[in-house]
C-alpha positions in Angstrom: -1.0 -8.3 -20.1 -3.0 -9.4 -17.0 -1.9 -12.4 -15.1 -4.7 -14.3 -13.9 -4.9 -17.8 -12.3 -5.5 -20.6 -14.9 -8.5 -22.2 -13.5 -10.8 -19.4 -12.8 -9.3 -16.6 -15.1 -9.7 -14.0 -12.2 -7.0 -11.2 -12.3 -4.0 -12.3 -9.8 -4.3 -8.5 -8.6 -7.9 -8.8 -7.3 -7.0 -12.2 -5.4 -4.2 -10.3 -3.8 -6.4 -7.3 -2.5 -8.5 -9.9 -0.9 -5.7 -11.7 0.8 -4.0 -8.3 2.0 -7.4 -7.1 3.3 -8.1 -10.6 5.1 -4.4 -10.7 6.4 -4.8 -6.9 7.9 -8.0 -8.1 9.6 -6.5 -11.2 11.0 -3.5 -9.2 12.4 -5.6 -6.4 14.0 -7.9 -9.3 15.6 -4.7 -11.2 16.7 -3.6 -8.0 18.3 -6.6 -7.3 20.2 -6.6 -11.1 21.5 -3.1 -10.7 22.8 -3.7 -7.3 24.6 -6.7 -9.0 26.3 -4.9 -12.2 27.1 -1.8 -10.2 28.6 -4.3 -8.3 30.6 -3.2 -4.9 29.3 -6.5 -4.0 28.4 -10.3 -4.8 29.2 -12.5 -6.0 26.6 -14.5 -2.8 26.9 -11.3 -0.9 26.1 -10.5 -3.1 23.0 -14.1 -2.5 21.7 -13.9 1.2 22.1 -10.4 1.1 20.5 -11.6 -0.9 17.6 -14.3 1.3 16.9 -12.4 4.4 17.3 -9.9 3.0 14.7 -12.4 2.1 12.3 -14.2 5.6 12.6 -10.8 7.5 12.3 -9.8 5.4 9.5 -13.1 5.6 7.5 -12.8 9.4 7.9 -9.1 9.3 6.6 -10.1 7.1 3.7 -13.2 9.4 2.6 -11.1 12.7 3.0 -8.3 11.2 1.0 -10.5 10.0 -1.7 -12.9 12.5 -1.9 -11.0 15.6 -1.2 -7.2 15.0 -1.5 -7.4 12.4 -4.4 -8.3 14.7 -7.3 -5.7 17.3 -6.4 -2.7 14.9 -6.0 -1.1 15.3 -9.2 -1.0 18.9 -8.3 0.1 18.3 -4.8 2.5 16.0 -5.9 4.2 18.3 -8.2 5.0 21.1 -5.4 8.6 21.7 -4.6 8.4 20.1 -1.1 7.1 17.2 -2.4 9.6 16.7 -5.1 12.1 17.3 -2.3 10.5 14.5 -0.1 10.4 12.3 -3.4 6.5 12.1 -2.9 5.5 10.9 -6.4 1.9 10.5 -8.1 1.4 6.8 -9.3 -2.4 7.3 -9.9 -1.9 6.6 -13.4 0.2 3.4 -13.4 -2.0 0.3 -12.6 0.6 -1.6 -11.0 3.1 0.8 -9.5 5.2 -2.1 -7.8 6.0 -3.6 -11.0 6.8 -0.2 -12.6 9.3 0.3 -9.7 11.1 -3.0 -10.2 11.2 -2.7 -13.9 12.5 0.9 -13.8 15.2 0.1 -11.1 16.3 -3.1 -12.9 16.6 -1.4 -16.4 18.8 1.4 -14.4 20.8 -1.1 -13.0 21.6 -3.0 -16.4 22.5 0.4 -17.9 25.1 1.3 -14.9 26.4 -2.4 -15.2 27.2 -1.8 -18.8 28.2 1.7 -18.3 30.8 0.7 -15.5 32.2 -2.6 -16.6 35.6 -2.0 -18.3 37.1 -4.8 -20.5 40.6 -5.9 -19.4 
């Protein structure tokens, strides 16, 4: 079941992706302005920091998507990843909902197990 807004029919997940992206940009611009306003950095330092951050972030995204992404199920099944509880959620469309549902189900089953009639 896909949750969508009633008037437009646009899936809510797509709207949240845009809201999250806009919030991230707004927060980063607010931090940039505060650095300049408090005179911790000059305009040129802020511009260079933005460019370096965009470059490193873009390269990191490309590396993960092109090189690590296809092999992540194999990487996640390694013993060190299991020890660190690194999981592969790539096949789950809504991982947050899945985690919530699994935890809620587990809590209910434990509550039934530990409740003793008096």
